[in-house]
Structures are given as C-alpha cells and as structure tokens.
PDB file of N, CA, C and O in Angstrom:
ATOM      1  N   MET A   1    -117.571  71.370  43.425  1.00  0.00           N
ATOM      2  CA  MET A   1    -119.096  72.310  43.411  1.00  0.00           C
ATOM      3  C   MET A   1    -119.700  72.807  42.401  1.00  0.00           C
ATOM      4  O   MET A   1    -118.992  73.389  41.579  1.00  0.00           O
ATOM      5  N   GLU A   2    -120.715  72.754  42.234  1.00  0.00           N
ATOM      6  CA  GLU A   2    -121.393  73.297  40.790  1.00  0.00           C
ATOM      7  C   GLU A   2    -121.760  74.655  41.179  1.00  0.00           C
ATOM      8  O   GLU A   2    -122.282  75.025  42.231  1.00  0.00           O
ATOM      9  N   TRP A   3    -121.336  75.471  39.967  1.00  0.00           N
ATOM     10  CA  TRP A   3    -121.655  77.151  40.261  1.00  0.00           C
ATOM     11  C   TRP A   3    -122.895  77.263  39.163  1.00  0.00           C
ATOM     12  O   TRP A   3    -122.942  76.902  37.987  1.00  0.00           O
ATOM     13  N   ASN A   4    -123.912  77.927  40.039  1.00  0.00           N
ATOM     14  CA  ASN A   4    -125.140  78.027  39.353  1.00  0.00           C
ATOM     15  C   ASN A   4    -125.649  79.579  39.201  1.00  0.00           C
ATOM     16  O   ASN A   4    -126.870  79.684  39.085  1.00  0.00           O
ATOM     17  N   LEU A   5    -124.998  80.632  39.185  1.00  0.00           N
ATOM     18  CA  LEU A   5    -125.174  82.124  39.180  1.00  0.00           C
ATOM     19  C   LEU A   5    -126.094  82.044  38.024  1.00  0.00           C
ATOM     20  O   LEU A   5    -127.276  82.265  38.289  1.00  0.00           O
ATOM     21  N   ARG A   6    -125.795  81.776  36.800  1.00  0.00           N
ATOM     22  CA  ARG A   6    -126.798  82.137  35.959  1.00  0.00           C
ATOM     23  C   ARG A   6    -128.260  81.591  36.136  1.00  0.00           C
ATOM     24  O   ARG A   6    -129.182  82.386  35.955  1.00  0.00           O
ATOM     25  N   LEU A   7    -128.538  80.290  36.477  1.00  0.00           N
ATOM     26  CA  LEU A   7    -129.630  79.930  36.962  1.00  0.00           C
ATOM     27  C   LEU A   7    -130.605  80.908  38.104  1.00  0.00           C
ATOM     28  O   LEU A   7    -131.728  81.408  38.038  1.00  0.00           O
ATOM     29  N   ALA A   8    -129.516  80.872  39.157  1.00  0.00           N
ATOM     30  CA  ALA A   8    -129.917  81.748  40.190  1.00  0.00           C
ATOM     31  C   ALA A   8    -130.498  83.128  39.397  1.00  0.00           C
ATOM     32  O   ALA A   8    -131.678  83.430  39.576  1.00  0.00           O
ATOM     33  N   ALA A   9    -129.877  83.733  38.757  1.00  0.00           N
ATOM     34  CA  ALA A   9    -130.028  85.012  38.349  1.00  0.00           C
ATOM     35  C   ALA A   9    -131.292  84.976  37.493  1.00  0.00           C
ATOM     36  O   ALA A   9    -132.141  85.860  37.607  1.00  0.00           O
ATOM     37  N   ALA A  10    -131.426  83.931  36.613  1.00  0.00           N
ATOM     38  CA  ALA A  10    -132.562  83.867  35.817  1.00  0.00           C
ATOM     39  C   ALA A  10    -133.748  83.679  36.323  1.00  0.00           C
ATOM     40  O   ALA A  10    -134.719  84.187  35.763  1.00  0.00           O
ATOM     41  N   ARG A  11    -133.905  82.869  37.547  1.00  0.00           N
ATOM     42  CA  ARG A  11    -134.946  82.668  38.688  1.00  0.00           C
ATOM     43  C   ARG A  11    -135.611  84.206  39.138  1.00  0.00           C
ATOM     44  O   ARG A  11    -136.804  84.403  39.367  1.00  0.00           O
ATOM     45  N   ARG A  12    -134.586  85.165  39.194  1.00  0.00           N
ATOM     46  CA  ARG A  12    -134.976  86.452  39.466  1.00  0.00           C
ATOM     47  C   ARG A  12    -135.196  87.403  38.551  1.00  0.00           C
ATOM     48  O   ARG A  12    -135.261  88.594  38.852  1.00  0.00           O
ATOM     49  N   GLY A  13    -135.358  86.854  37.096  1.00  0.00           N
ATOM     50  CA  GLY A  13    -135.205  87.880  36.065  1.00  0.00           C
ATOM     51  C   GLY A  13    -134.353  88.370  35.521  1.00  0.00           C
ATOM     52  O   GLY A  13    -134.571  89.034  34.508  1.00  0.00           O
ATOM     53  N   ILE A  14    -133.199  88.210  35.986  1.00  0.00           N
ATOM     54  CA  ILE A  14    -131.903  88.799  35.492  1.00  0.00           C
ATOM     55  C   ILE A  14    -131.250  87.966  34.141  1.00  0.00           C
ATOM     56  O   ILE A  14    -131.078  86.761  34.322  1.00  0.00           O
ATOM     57  N   TRP A  15    -130.989  88.355  33.203  1.00  0.00           N
ATOM     58  CA  TRP A  15    -130.701  87.551  31.943  1.00  0.00           C
ATOM     59  C   TRP A  15    -129.283  88.059  31.464  1.00  0.00           C
ATOM     60  O   TRP A  15    -128.684  87.408  30.608  1.00  0.00           O
ATOM     61  N   THR A  16    -128.808  89.055  31.926  1.00  0.00           N
ATOM     62  CA  THR A  16    -127.463  89.261  31.137  1.00  0.00           C
ATOM     63  C   THR A  16    -126.459  89.603  32.486  1.00  0.00           C
ATOM     64  O   THR A  16    -126.932  89.899  33.583  1.00  0.00           O
ATOM     65  N   ALA A  17    -125.285  89.529  32.265  1.00  0.00           N
ATOM     66  CA  ALA A  17    -124.086  89.572  33.357  1.00  0.00           C
ATOM     67  C   ALA A  17    -124.136  91.299  33.554  1.00  0.00           C
ATOM     68  O   ALA A  17    -123.807  91.814  34.623  1.00  0.00           O
ATOM     69  N   THR A  18    -124.574  92.068  32.422  1.00  0.00           N
ATOM     70  CA  THR A  18    -124.553  93.570  32.608  1.00  0.00           C
ATOM     71  C   THR A  18    -125.125  94.031  33.839  1.00  0.00           C
ATOM     72  O   THR A  18    -124.687  94.661  34.802  1.00  0.00           O
ATOM     73  N   ASP A  19    -126.592  93.373  33.427  1.00  0.00           N
ATOM     74  CA  ASP A  19    -127.781  93.750  34.567  1.00  0.00           C
ATOM     75  C   ASP A  19    -127.489  93.309  35.963  1.00  0.00           C
ATOM     76  O   ASP A  19    -128.089  93.757  36.940  1.00  0.00           O
ATOM     77  N   LEU A  20    -126.546  92.416  36.018  1.00  0.00           N
ATOM     78  CA  LEU A  20    -126.262  91.698  37.358  1.00  0.00           C
ATOM     79  C   LEU A  20    -125.218  92.620  37.712  1.00  0.00           C
ATOM     80  O   LEU A  20    -125.366  93.183  38.796  1.00  0.00           O
ATOM     81  N   ARG A  21    -124.141  92.914  37.004  1.00  0.00           N
ATOM     82  CA  ARG A  21    -123.047  93.604  37.595  1.00  0.00           C
ATOM     83  C   ARG A  21    -123.361  95.152  37.892  1.00  0.00           C
ATOM     84  O   ARG A  21    -122.886  95.739  38.864  1.00  0.00           O
ATOM     85  N   THR A  22    -124.252  95.777  36.908  1.00  0.00           N
ATOM     86  CA  THR A  22    -124.944  97.022  37.728  1.00  0.00           C
ATOM     87  C   THR A  22    -125.609  96.981  39.063  1.00  0.00           C
ATOM     88  O   THR A  22    -125.531  97.838  39.944  1.00  0.00           O
ATOM     89  N   ARG A  23    -126.453  95.561  39.089  1.00  0.00           N
ATOM     90  CA  ARG A  23    -127.241  95.630  40.228  1.00  0.00           C
ATOM     91  C   ARG A  23    -125.984  95.685  41.833  1.00  0.00           C
ATOM     92  O   ARG A  23    -126.000  96.396  42.837  1.00  0.00           O
ATOM     93  N   LEU A  24    -125.023  94.553  41.369  1.00  0.00           N
ATOM     94  CA  LEU A  24    -123.752  94.573  42.485  1.00  0.00           C
ATOM     95  C   LEU A  24    -123.165  95.935  42.386  1.00  0.00           C
ATOM     96  O   LEU A  24    -122.711  96.282  43.476  1.00  0.00           O
ATOM     97  N   ALA A  25    -123.028  96.771  41.506  1.00  0.00           N
ATOM     98  CA  ALA A  25    -122.161  97.902  42.017  1.00  0.00           C
ATOM     99  C   ALA A  25    -123.424  98.816  42.525  1.00  0.00           C
ATOM    100  O   ALA A  25    -122.982  99.959  42.640  1.00  0.00           O
ATOM    101  N   ALA A  26    -124.515  98.794  42.802  1.00  0.00           N
ATOM    102  CA  ALA A  26    -125.356  99.491  43.275  1.00  0.00           C
ATOM    103  C   ALA A  26    -125.484  99.057  44.549  1.00  0.00           C
ATOM    104  O   ALA A  26    -125.962  99.862  45.349  1.00  0.00           O
ATOM    105  N   HIS A  27    -125.170  97.965  44.942  1.00  0.00           N
ATOM    106  CA  HIS A  27    -124.855  97.215  46.203  1.00  0.00           C
ATOM    107  C   HIS A  27    -123.632  97.301  46.972  1.00  0.00           C
ATOM    108  O   HIS A  27    -123.497  97.008  48.160  1.00  0.00           O
ATOM    109  N   GLY A  28    -122.492  97.864  45.926  1.00  0.00           N
ATOM    110  CA  GLY A  28    -121.400  98.746  46.838  1.00  0.00           C
ATOM    111  C   GLY A  28    -120.222  97.368  46.372  1.00  0.00           C
ATOM    112  O   GLY A  28    -119.215  97.127  47.038  1.00  0.00           O
ATOM    113  N   LEU A  29    -120.591  96.646  45.207  1.00  0.00           N
ATOM    114  CA  LEU A  29    -119.267  95.927  44.802  1.00  0.00           C
ATOM    115  C   LEU A  29    -119.170  95.835  43.466  1.00  0.00           C
ATOM    116  O   LEU A  29    -119.897  95.236  42.674  1.00  0.00           O
ATOM    117  N   ALA A  30    -117.875  96.702  43.226  1.00  0.00           N
ATOM    118  CA  ALA A  30    -117.668  96.752  41.870  1.00  0.00           C
ATOM    119  C   ALA A  30    -116.974  95.623  41.212  1.00  0.00           C
ATOM    120  O   ALA A  30    -115.787  95.483  41.505  1.00  0.00           O
ATOM    121  N   VAL A  31    -117.501  94.799  40.380  1.00  0.00           N
ATOM    122  CA  VAL A  31    -116.710  93.807  39.281  1.00  0.00           C
ATOM    123  C   VAL A  31    -116.411  94.457  38.298  1.00  0.00           C
ATOM    124  O   VAL A  31    -116.949  95.404  37.723  1.00  0.00           O
ATOM    125  N   SER A  32    -115.191  93.688  38.075  1.00  0.00           N
ATOM    126  CA  SER A  32    -114.463  94.207  36.886  1.00  0.00           C
ATOM    127  C   SER A  32    -115.418  93.045  35.586  1.00  0.00           C
ATOM    128  O   SER A  32    -115.996  91.975  35.778  1.00  0.00           O
ATOM    129  N   ALA A  33    -115.253  93.738  34.498  1.00  0.00           N
ATOM    130  CA  ALA A  33    -115.907  92.826  33.478  1.00  0.00           C
ATOM    131  C   ALA A  33    -115.530  91.278  33.068  1.00  0.00           C
ATOM    132  O   ALA A  33    -116.175  90.375  32.535  1.00  0.00           O
ATOM    133  N   GLY A  34    -114.038  91.403  33.616  1.00  0.00           N
ATOM    134  CA  GLY A  34    -113.291  90.286  33.187  1.00  0.00           C
ATOM    135  C   GLY A  34    -114.214  89.059  34.463  1.00  0.00           C
ATOM    136  O   GLY A  34    -114.880  88.048  34.243  1.00  0.00           O
ATOM    137  N   LYS A  35    -113.891  89.657  35.575  1.00  0.00           N
ATOM    138  CA  LYS A  35    -114.319  89.172  36.708  1.00  0.00           C
ATOM    139  C   LYS A  35    -115.918  88.286  36.526  1.00  0.00           C
ATOM    140  O   LYS A  35    -116.235  87.102  36.636  1.00  0.00           O
ATOM    141  N   MET A  36    -116.524  89.305  36.260  1.00  0.00           N
ATOM    142  CA  MET A  36    -118.036  89.156  35.753  1.00  0.00           C
ATOM    143  C   MET A  36    -118.236  88.055  34.663  1.00  0.00           C
ATOM    144  O   MET A  36    -119.097  87.176  34.665  1.00  0.00           O
ATOM    145  N   SER A  37    -117.266  88.285  33.734  1.00  0.00           N
ATOM    146  CA  SER A  37    -117.469  87.043  32.668  1.00  0.00           C
ATOM    147  C   SER A  37    -116.783  85.756  33.270  1.00  0.00           C
ATOM    148  O   SER A  37    -117.195  84.801  32.612  1.00  0.00           O
ATOM    149  N   LYS A  38    -116.147  85.450  33.980  1.00  0.00           N
ATOM    150  CA  LYS A  38    -115.774  84.299  34.634  1.00  0.00           C
ATOM    151  C   LYS A  38    -117.084  83.617  35.312  1.00  0.00           C
ATOM    152  O   LYS A  38    -117.570  82.506  35.098  1.00  0.00           O
ATOM    153  N   TRP A  39    -117.501  84.657  36.209  1.00  0.00           N
ATOM    154  CA  TRP A  39    -118.325  84.233  37.025  1.00  0.00           C
ATOM    155  C   TRP A  39    -120.090  83.698  36.215  1.00  0.00           C
ATOM    156  O   TRP A  39    -120.917  82.829  36.492  1.00  0.00           O
ATOM    157  N   TRP A  40    -120.015  84.492  35.431  1.00  0.00           N
ATOM    158  CA  TRP A  40    -121.319  84.317  34.183  1.00  0.00           C
ATOM    159  C   TRP A  40    -121.221  83.227  33.497  1.00  0.00           C
ATOM    160  O   TRP A  40    -122.150  82.422  33.563  1.00  0.00           O
ATOM    161  N   SER A  41    -120.106  82.955  32.703  1.00  0.00           N
ATOM    162  CA  SER A  41    -119.904  82.190  31.513  1.00  0.00           C
ATOM    163  C   SER A  41    -119.544  80.875  32.037  1.00  0.00           C
ATOM    164  O   SER A  41    -119.545  79.954  31.220  1.00  0.00           O
ATOM    165  N   GLY A  42    -119.209  80.593  33.360  1.00  0.00           N
ATOM    166  CA  GLY A  42    -118.763  79.199  33.747  1.00  0.00           C
ATOM    167  C   GLY A  42    -118.169  78.848  34.907  1.00  0.00           C
ATOM    168  O   GLY A  42    -118.686  79.796  35.499  1.00  0.00           O
ATOM    169  N   ARG A  43    -117.489  78.278  35.820  1.00  0.00           N
ATOM    170  CA  ARG A  43    -117.169  77.781  36.851  1.00  0.00           C
ATOM    171  C   ARG A  43    -115.689  78.832  37.107  1.00  0.00           C
ATOM    172  O   ARG A  43    -114.607  78.694  36.537  1.00  0.00           O
ATOM    173  N   PRO A  44    -116.044  79.823  38.085  1.00  0.00           N
ATOM    174  CA  PRO A  44    -114.730  80.396  38.638  1.00  0.00           C
ATOM    175  C   PRO A  44    -113.847  79.694  39.332  1.00  0.00           C
ATOM    176  O   PRO A  44    -114.380  78.819  40.015  1.00  0.00           O
ATOM    177  N   ALA A  45    -112.521  79.763  39.420  1.00  0.00           N
ATOM    178  CA  ALA A  45    -111.635  79.139  40.107  1.00  0.00           C
ATOM    179  C   ALA A  45    -111.821  79.309  41.839  1.00  0.00           C
ATOM    180  O   ALA A  45    -111.850  78.457  42.727  1.00  0.00           O
ATOM    181  N   SER A  46    -111.920  80.666  41.872  1.00  0.00           N
ATOM    182  CA  SER A  46    -112.331  80.902  43.366  1.00  0.00           C
ATOM    183  C   SER A  46    -113.450  82.089  43.241  1.00  0.00           C
ATOM    184  O   SER A  46    -113.775  82.710  42.229  1.00  0.00           O
ATOM    185  N   VAL A  47    -113.981  82.225  44.690  1.00  0.00           N
ATOM    186  CA  VAL A  47    -114.970  83.541  44.871  1.00  0.00           C
ATOM    187  C   VAL A  47    -114.816  83.977  46.180  1.00  0.00           C
ATOM    188  O   VAL A  47    -115.061  83.171  47.077  1.00  0.00           O
ATOM    189  N   LYS A  48    -114.409  85.248  46.493  1.00  0.00           N
ATOM    190  CA  LYS A  48    -114.162  85.575  47.805  1.00  0.00           C
ATOM    191  C   LYS A  48    -115.407  85.569  48.554  1.00  0.00           C
ATOM    192  O   LYS A  48    -116.482  85.856  48.027  1.00  0.00           O
ATOM    193  N   LEU A  49    -115.269  85.224  49.863  1.00  0.00           N
ATOM    194  CA  LEU A  49    -116.412  84.903  50.724  1.00  0.00           C
ATOM    195  C   LEU A  49    -117.527  86.833  50.852  1.00  0.00           C
ATOM    196  O   LEU A  49    -118.743  86.956  51.002  1.00  0.00           O
ATOM    197  N   GLY A  50    -116.739  87.668  50.749  1.00  0.00           N
ATOM    198  CA  GLY A  50    -117.478  88.930  50.542  1.00  0.00           C
ATOM    199  C   GLY A  50    -118.151  88.989  49.288  1.00  0.00           C
ATOM    200  O   GLY A  50    -119.268  89.500  49.209  1.00  0.00           O
ATOM    201  N   ASP A  51    -117.475  88.436  48.151  1.00  0.00           N
ATOM    202  CA  ASP A  51    -118.231  88.869  46.816  1.00  0.00           C
ATOM    203  C   ASP A  51    -119.651  87.760  46.589  1.00  0.00           C
ATOM    204  O   ASP A  51    -120.646  87.950  45.890  1.00  0.00           O
ATOM    205  N   LEU A  52    -119.274  86.469  47.535  1.00  0.00           N
ATOM    206  CA  LEU A  52    -120.401  85.679  47.447  1.00  0.00           C
ATOM    207  C   LEU A  52    -121.343  86.322  48.316  1.00  0.00           C
ATOM    208  O   LEU A  52    -122.519  86.250  47.960  1.00  0.00           O
ATOM    209  N   ASP A  53    -121.073  86.957  49.417  1.00  0.00           N
ATOM    210  CA  ASP A  53    -122.135  87.555  50.409  1.00  0.00           C
ATOM    211  C   ASP A  53    -123.168  88.482  49.460  1.00  0.00           C
ATOM    212  O   ASP A  53    -124.382  88.335  49.321  1.00  0.00           O
ATOM    213  N   ALA A  54    -122.435  89.313  48.959  1.00  0.00           N
ATOM    214  CA  ALA A  54    -122.963  90.570  47.709  1.00  0.00           C
ATOM    215  C   ALA A  54    -123.963  89.769  46.778  1.00  0.00           C
ATOM    216  O   ALA A  54    -125.137  90.103  46.623  1.00  0.00           O
ATOM    217  N   LEU A  55    -123.370  88.681  46.179  1.00  0.00           N
ATOM    218  CA  LEU A  55    -124.084  87.731  45.251  1.00  0.00           C
ATOM    219  C   LEU A  55    -125.222  87.485  45.870  1.00  0.00           C
ATOM    220  O   LEU A  55    -126.217  87.896  45.273  1.00  0.00           O
ATOM    221  N   CYS A  56    -125.460  86.754  47.237  1.00  0.00           N
ATOM    222  CA  CYS A  56    -126.369  86.551  47.954  1.00  0.00           C
ATOM    223  C   CYS A  56    -127.311  87.587  47.922  1.00  0.00           C
ATOM    224  O   CYS A  56    -128.303  87.620  47.194  1.00  0.00           O
ATOM    225  N   ALA A  57    -126.896  88.605  48.904  1.00  0.00           N
ATOM    226  CA  ALA A  57    -127.967  89.873  49.040  1.00  0.00           C
ATOM    227  C   ALA A  57    -128.477  90.367  47.819  1.00  0.00           C
ATOM    228  O   ALA A  57    -129.508  91.015  47.997  1.00  0.00           O
ATOM    229  N   VAL A  58    -128.069  90.279  46.486  1.00  0.00           N
ATOM    230  CA  VAL A  58    -128.387  90.883  45.598  1.00  0.00           C
ATOM    231  C   VAL A  58    -129.597  90.245  44.824  1.00  0.00           C
ATOM    232  O   VAL A  58    -130.580  90.788  44.322  1.00  0.00           O
ATOM    233  N   LEU A  59    -129.200  88.844  44.886  1.00  0.00           N
ATOM    234  CA  LEU A  59    -130.262  87.968  44.232  1.00  0.00           C
ATOM    235  C   LEU A  59    -131.045  87.474  45.241  1.00  0.00           C
ATOM    236  O   LEU A  59    -131.982  86.743  44.918  1.00  0.00           O
ATOM    237  N   GLY A  60    -130.835  87.748  46.514  1.00  0.00           N
ATOM    238  CA  GLY A  60    -132.061  87.490  47.666  1.00  0.00           C
ATOM    239  C   GLY A  60    -132.288  85.772  47.817  1.00  0.00           C
ATOM    240  O   GLY A  60    -133.366  85.194  47.953  1.00  0.00           O
ATOM    241  N   CYS A  61    -130.909  85.161  47.749  1.00  0.00           N
ATOM    242  CA  CYS A  61    -130.517  83.583  47.741  1.00  0.00           C
ATOM    243  C   CYS A  61    -129.765  83.183  48.694  1.00  0.00           C
ATOM    244  O   CYS A  61    -128.777  83.851  48.999  1.00  0.00           O
ATOM    245  N   PRO A  62    -130.080  82.011  49.356  1.00  0.00           N
ATOM    246  CA  PRO A  62    -129.128  81.422  50.102  1.00  0.00           C
ATOM    247  C   PRO A  62    -127.560  80.942  49.370  1.00  0.00           C
ATOM    248  O   PRO A  62    -127.543  80.713  48.161  1.00  0.00           O
ATOM    249  N   VAL A  63    -126.712  80.858  49.916  1.00  0.00           N
ATOM    250  CA  VAL A  63    -125.589  80.521  49.115  1.00  0.00           C
ATOM    251  C   VAL A  63    -125.800  78.901  48.564  1.00  0.00           C
ATOM    252  O   VAL A  63    -125.499  78.631  47.402  1.00  0.00           O
ATOM    253  N   ASP A  64    -126.211  78.099  49.271  1.00  0.00           N
ATOM    254  CA  ASP A  64    -126.645  76.480  48.664  1.00  0.00           C
ATOM    255  C   ASP A  64    -127.150  76.857  47.189  1.00  0.00           C
ATOM    256  O   ASP A  64    -126.811  76.063  46.312  1.00  0.00           O
ATOM    257  N   GLU A  65    -127.878  77.908  46.823  1.00  0.00           N
ATOM    258  CA  GLU A  65    -128.543  77.909  45.340  1.00  0.00           C
ATOM    259  C   GLU A  65    -127.181  78.091  44.486  1.00  0.00           C
ATOM    260  O   GLU A  65    -126.926  77.319  43.562  1.00  0.00           O
ATOM    261  N   LEU A  66    -126.370  79.093  44.823  1.00  0.00           N
ATOM    262  CA  LEU A  66    -125.423  79.187  44.338  1.00  0.00           C
ATOM    263  C   LEU A  66    -124.188  78.289  43.915  1.00  0.00           C
ATOM    264  O   LEU A  66    -123.557  78.180  42.864  1.00  0.00           O
ATOM    265  N   LEU A  67    -124.095  77.648  45.247  1.00  0.00           N
ATOM    266  CA  LEU A  67    -122.704  76.548  45.294  1.00  0.00           C
ATOM    267  C   LEU A  67    -123.608  75.327  45.633  1.00  0.00           C
ATOM    268  O   LEU A  67    -124.415  75.350  46.562  1.00  0.00           O
ATOM    269  N   VAL A  68    -123.445  74.425  44.941  1.00  0.00           N
ATOM    270  CA  VAL A  68    -124.642  73.100  44.815  1.00  0.00           C
ATOM    271  C   VAL A  68    -123.170  71.787  44.911  1.00  0.00           C
ATOM    272  O   VAL A  68    -122.316  71.921  44.036  1.00  0.00           O
ATOM    273  N   PRO A  69    -123.014  70.902  45.698  1.00  0.00           N
ATOM    274  CA  PRO A  69    -122.154  69.993  45.823  1.00  0.00           C
ATOM    275  C   PRO A  69    -122.595  69.086  44.637  1.00  0.00           C
ATOM    276  O   PRO A  69    -123.783  68.775  44.553  1.00  0.00           O
ATOM    277  N   GLU A  70    -121.570  68.585  43.589  1.00  0.00           N
ATOM    278  CA  GLU A  70    -121.764  67.968  42.507  1.00  0.00           C
ATOM    279  C   GLU A  70    -122.023  66.607  42.908  1.00  0.00           C
ATOM    280  O   GLU A  70    -121.454  66.213  43.926  1.00  0.00           O
ATOM    281  N   ARG A  71    -122.890  65.712  42.194  1.00  0.00           N
ATOM    282  CA  ARG A  71    -123.001  64.512  42.335  1.00  0.00           C
ATOM    283  C   ARG A  71    -121.886  63.719  41.873  1.00  0.00           C
ATOM    284  O   ARG A  71    -121.545  64.387  40.897  1.00  0.00           O
ATOM    285  N   THR A  72    -121.140  62.803  41.919  1.00  0.00           N
ATOM    286  CA  THR A  72    -120.045  62.229  41.554  1.00  0.00           C
ATOM    287  C   THR A  72    -120.410  60.693  41.867  1.00  0.00           C
ATOM    288  O   THR A  72    -121.244  60.280  42.673  1.00  0.00           O
ATOM    289  N   SER A  73    -119.599  59.987  41.052  1.00  0.00           N
ATOM    290  CA  SER A  73    -119.750  58.255  41.214  1.00  0.00           C
ATOM    291  C   SER A  73    -118.708  57.802  42.230  1.00  0.00           C
ATOM    292  O   SER A  73    -118.637  56.631  42.603  1.00  0.00           O
ATOM    293  N   ARG A  74    -117.849  58.835  42.692  1.00  0.00           N
ATOM    294  CA  ARG A  74    -116.852  58.599  43.616  1.00  0.00           C
ATOM    295  C   ARG A  74    -117.416  58.244  45.135  1.00  0.00           C
ATOM    296  O   ARG A  74    -118.113  59.076  45.716  1.00  0.00           O
ATOM    297  N   PRO A  75    -117.184  57.348  45.574  1.00  0.00           N
ATOM    298  CA  PRO A  75    -117.704  57.100  46.993  1.00  0.00           C
ATOM    299  C   PRO A  75    -117.464  57.755  47.876  1.00  0.00           C
ATOM    300  O   PRO A  75    -116.328  58.227  47.834  1.00  0.00           O
ATOM    301  N   ARG A  76    -118.123  58.053  48.819  1.00  0.00           N
ATOM    302  CA  ARG A  76    -118.007  58.857  49.864  1.00  0.00           C
ATOM    303  C   ARG A  76    -116.922  58.645  50.822  1.00  0.00           C
ATOM    304  O   ARG A  76    -116.628  57.468  51.032  1.00  0.00           O
ATOM    305  N   LEU A  77    -116.211  59.634  51.499  1.00  0.00           N
ATOM    306  CA  LEU A  77    -114.920  58.901  52.663  1.00  0.00           C
ATOM    307  C   LEU A  77    -115.551  58.706  53.842  1.00  0.00           C
ATOM    308  O   LEU A  77    -116.255  59.591  54.328  1.00  0.00           O
ATOM    309  N   THR A  78    -115.396  57.703  54.339  1.00  0.00           N
ATOM    310  CA  THR A  78    -115.749  57.573  56.081  1.00  0.00           C
ATOM    311  C   THR A  78    -114.823  57.886  56.769  1.00  0.00           C
ATOM    312  O   THR A  78    -113.678  57.591  56.426  1.00  0.00           O
ATOM    313  N   PRO A  79    -115.050  58.477  57.773  1.00  0.00           N
ATOM    314  CA  PRO A  79    -114.137  59.004  58.865  1.00  0.00           C
ATOM    315  C   PRO A  79    -113.590  57.661  59.392  1.00  0.00           C
ATOM    316  O   PRO A  79    -114.021  56.508  59.369  1.00  0.00           O
ATOM    317  N   VAL A  80    -112.456  58.260  59.884  1.00  0.00           N
ATOM    318  CA  VAL A  80    -111.823  57.059  60.504  1.00  0.00           C
ATOM    319  C   VAL A  80    -112.025  57.138  62.273  1.00  0.00           C
ATOM    320  O   VAL A  80    -111.841  58.171  62.917  1.00  0.00           O
ATOM    321  N   PRO A  81    -112.342  56.126  62.728  1.00  0.00           N
ATOM    322  CA  PRO A  81    -112.630  56.517  64.357  1.00  0.00           C
ATOM    323  C   PRO A  81    -111.170  56.954  65.084  1.00  0.00           C
ATOM    324  O   PRO A  81    -110.049  56.517  64.820  1.00  0.00           O
ATOM    325  N   ALA A  82    -111.550  57.936  66.063  1.00  0.00           N
ATOM    326  CA  ALA A  82    -110.257  58.681  66.887  1.00  0.00           C
ATOM    327  C   ALA A  82    -109.710  57.204  67.873  1.00  0.00           C
ATOM    328  O   ALA A  82    -110.270  56.222  68.361  1.00  0.00           O
ATOM    329  N   ARG A  83    -108.443  57.689  67.812  1.00  0.00           N
ATOM    330  CA  ARG A  83    -108.057  56.742  68.578  1.00  0.00           C
ATOM    331  C   ARG A  83    -108.009  57.126  70.254  1.00  0.00           C
ATOM    332  O   ARG A  83    -107.723  58.289  70.539  1.00  0.00           O
ATOM    333  N   HIS A  84    -108.187  56.500  70.964  1.00  0.00           N
ATOM    334  CA  HIS A  84    -108.037  56.678  72.294  1.00  0.00           C
ATOM    335  C   HIS A  84    -106.486  57.243  72.896  1.00  0.00           C
ATOM    336  O   HIS A  84    -105.433  56.651  72.658  1.00  0.00           O
ATOM    337  N   ALA A  85    -106.570  58.260  73.559  1.00  0.00           N
ATOM    338  CA  ALA A  85    -104.976  58.157  74.324  1.00  0.00           C
ATOM    339  C   ALA A  85    -104.843  57.200  75.331  1.00  0.00           C
ATOM    340  O   ALA A  85    -105.704  56.871  76.147  1.00  0.00           O
ATOM    341  N   ARG A  86    -103.842  56.828  75.232  1.00  0.00           N
ATOM    342  CA  ARG A  86    -103.145  55.717  76.395  1.00  0.00           C
ATOM    343  C   ARG A  86    -102.373  56.427  77.660  1.00  0.00           C
ATOM    344  O   ARG A  86    -101.850  55.733  78.532  1.00  0.00           O
TER     345      ARG A  86
END
C-alpha cells in the first residue's frame, strides 16, 4: 500500500506535521512526536484502525485517499476454484 498522508493533508491546507498533530489532539487523538514523524515522513509499518479513523475524520477524507494500492509489475493472483465436496 502507498501511504499518502502528506498529499491528503496538503490538499486541505495542512503543511506541517505539527499542524496535523494539533488538529488530531483537538479531535481527541494524542499522537507522540515520534509516531507523527513516522506518519508524516514516510511509510509507517502499521497504523491502528482507530488512528486511521481519526486521520480520516480530521482530514475529511475517505480511507482510500490515505491508503492507495501500489501498482506493481507482479501479476495478480487468480483464485483457485473451490473443490466440490464428495
């Protein structure tokens, strides 16, 4: 997945991690400086669903604006047909 937090924030006039962190705190989510740095600077290893919900609420965006499937050169896997019970 591609993490697009900075782009989503910029579309809403939020240009710094500090500004977003302040808005999240006003919404009831206290985010440590370290966690915010990981969210803002790159690709976090994980994001809690509650945190993702708060980010979407503060930014006024759907989840698919923050998390976008990466385009890869790998072929998509096709499902294997289910076997019928005998």
